[in-house]
C-alpha positions in Angstrom: 97.6 132.4 -91.5 94.4 132.7 -89.6 91.9 130.2 -90.0 88.5 131.8 -89.5 86.0 129.8 -87.9 82.4 130.3 -87.2 80.7 128.6 -84.1 77.0 127.5 -84.7 74.9 126.9 -81.6 71.7 124.7 -82.3 68.9 125.5 -80.2 68.1 123.3 -77.4 64.6 122.0 -78.2 64.7 119.2 -75.4 65.0 122.0 -73.0 62.1 123.7 -74.4 60.0 120.6 -74.3 60.6 120.0 -70.6 59.8 123.5 -69.5 62.7 125.6 -70.1 65.3 124.0 -67.5 65.5 120.6 -66.3 64.4 121.8 -62.9 61.0 123.3 -64.1 59.3 119.8 -64.0 55.8 119.9 -62.4 56.0 119.6 -58.8 52.4 119.0 -58.7 52.4 116.2 -61.0 55.0 114.5 -58.9 53.1 114.9 -55.7 50.2 113.5 -57.3 51.8 110.4 -58.4 53.4 109.9 -55.0 49.9 110.4 -53.7 48.5 107.7 -56.1 51.3 105.5 -55.0 50.7 105.8 -51.4 46.9 105.0 -52.0 47.6 101.7 -53.7 50.4 100.9 -51.0 47.8 98.7 -49.0 47.7 96.3 -52.0 51.6 95.9 -52.1 51.5 92.9 -49.8 49.0 91.1 -52.0 51.0 92.0 -55.3 54.0 91.0 -53.9 52.3 87.7 -52.7 51.0 87.1 -56.2 54.6 87.4 -57.7 56.1 84.9 -54.9 53.3 82.4 -56.4 54.9 83.0 -60.0 58.1 82.5 -58.6 57.1 79.5 -56.6 55.5 78.1 -60.0 58.7 78.5 -61.8 60.6 76.6 -58.9 58.1 73.9 -59.2 58.4 73.5 -63.0 62.3 73.3 -62.8 62.0 70.4 -60.3 59.3 68.6 -62.2 60.4 69.1 -65.8 64.1 69.9 -65.2 66.3 73.1 -65.8 66.0 73.7 -69.4 66.0 76.5 -71.7 62.2 77.1 -71.0 62.1 76.7 -67.4 65.5 78.7 -67.1 63.8 81.7 -68.9 60.6 81.6 -66.9 62.6 82.0 -63.7 64.6 84.5 -65.2 61.8 86.6 -66.0 60.2 86.1 -62.4 63.4 87.1 -61.0 63.5 90.2 -63.3 59.8 91.2 -62.4 60.8 91.0 -58.6 64.0 93.0 -59.3 62.0 95.8 -60.6 58.9 95.4 -58.1 60.7 94.7 -54.9 61.5 98.2 -53.8 58.2 99.6 -55.2 56.4 97.1 -52.9 58.6 98.3 -50.2 61.0 95.3 -49.8 64.2 96.7 -51.5 65.9 93.4 -49.9 63.7 91.4 -52.6 65.1 93.7 -55.3 68.6 93.0 -54.1 68.1 89.2 -54.0 66.1 89.0 -57.3 69.2 91.3 -58.7 71.7 89.0 -57.8 69.7 86.0 -59.2 69.3 88.0 -62.4 72.9 88.7 -62.4 73.6 85.0 -62.6 70.9 84.3 -65.3 71.4 87.6 -67.4 73.3 85.7 -70.2 71.0 83.4 -71.7 74.2 81.3 -72.8 75.6 80.9 -69.6 72.2 80.9 -68.1 71.9 76.9 -68.3 75.3 76.7 -66.3 73.7 78.2 -63.3 73.8 75.7 -60.5 70.5 74.4 -59.3 71.6 74.8 -55.6 72.3 78.6 -55.9 69.0 79.1 -57.8 67.1 77.4 -55.2 68.8 79.4 -52.4 67.9 82.7 -54.1 64.3 81.6 -54.4 63.8 80.2 -51.0 65.8 83.6 -49.6 63.3 85.7 -51.3 60.0 83.6 -50.1 61.8 83.7 -46.6 61.9 87.4 -46.5 58.9 88.2 -47.9 57.2 85.6 -45.4 58.9 87.1 -42.5 58.6 90.6 -43.3 62.4 91.4 -43.7 62.3 94.3 -46.0 65.8 95.6 -45.9 69.3 94.5 -45.7 69.6 96.6 -42.2 68.4 93.4 -40.9 71.2 91.1 -39.9 69.6 88.0 -41.3 68.7 90.0 -44.5 72.2 91.4 -44.8 73.7 87.5 -44.1 71.5 86.2 -46.9 72.2 89.0 -49.5 76.0 89.1 -49.1 76.2 85.1 -49.2 74.2 84.7 -52.3 75.9 87.6 -54.1 79.3 86.2 -53.2 78.2 82.6 -54.4 77.2 84.4 -57.8 80.4 86.1 -57.9 82.2 82.8 -57.6 80.1 81.1 -60.1 80.6 83.7 -62.8 84.2 84.6 -61.6 
């Protein structure tokens, strides 16, 4: 017995919304956005320093108030912000270090078991690479810091 089947192809409305093909994104708009980002790049250093001040405060709060759910969450949010902003501010090493810190603190339940020594090491490393202008892990010190901290996080979570 034959089984007659009919294939129905719904229209691809997403393709129409983005300009026909996925390669149809406006190159002019991308160039304009890149130019705007380049124009703001002179402020990246100050913006990154502002984030470091917030990170420093989170660390100081932990030292003065103790490591509790509120101070832990504040540190996590600071690390998460730096994870997202580091590369934008031309410090991909900050993104990597902050990402390692976030990995240790992502789960709110396990967050409170994070060793203060490893938290402090991450914070101090982020502050040091910004202070010393170590932007990438191509730098031997940056690479050693990142690999060592990531190994400690892996051991802790393992």
